[in-house]
N, C-alpha and C positions, 0 to 999 in steps of 0.2 A: 858445364863449369861447376866446380865444387863450391858450395856455400861456406863462407867463413864461420868459424865457431866463435861466438861471443864469450870471452873469458872474463869471469868475475874476480878471480884470485889466481895469481901465479906464484908457484913455489919453486925455489931454486934448491934442489936436493943433490946437486952435483957434489961428488966427493964423499957422500954419506954411504956407509956400508949397511948391508942387511942386518936387522930389519928396520933401520931408521927411516928410509924413505917411506915405507908403508905406514909406519907410526906417525910420521909428520903429516901425511895425507889424511889419515884417520882423525888426527887432532884438528886439522885446519879445515876440513870439509864442513865442519859445523859453523864456520865463519861466513858461509854463503847461504843465501836463501834456498829453499827447496826449488829445484829446477835450475839453480845456478851451476856454473861450470868452473872447475879448478883445473888449471894447467900445471902439471908437475913435470919438472925436468930433472931426470936422474941419470947417473952414470953407472950405478951398480947393476950388473946383469941380472942379479937375483930379483930385482924389482919387476922384471918381465913376468915372473910367476907370482910374486908376492902381491903386487897391486891389483891385478885382475882377480886373484883369489879373494882378497879383502873385499873388493867390490861385489863379488857374487855373494859372499856371506853376509854383507851388510845391506844388500838390496840397492846399491848405487850402480851407476852405469858407466862403463868405459865407452866413450863416444868414438875415440880414435887413438891409435898408438902410432907414433912415428919414430924412426931411427935415423940419426944423422951422425956418422962416426961413432964415437963412444957415448953420445947422448941419446937418451930414450925420453920421448915426450908423450905424456898421457894427458888426455882430455877426459875429465871425469865429471859426470853430471850427478849432482846431489838429488837423490830420489826421496830419501827419508830424513 
């Protein structure tokens, strides 16, 4: 059985176009403590590349990515 991820902040990024979802994640990840998790819900297909790329370059961690219809849900752990 999969363990639930404790979310510290949820961002609704639906309807925003590239690069805004990634920018909003970058701005808001600072609002959670180190080790905290941001859940970001986006609809822009470009976020599938942008948000993981941002995480790699900033040292943050994508815990999980889920797709449901047009929605893409990212669980991002703040590492730095």
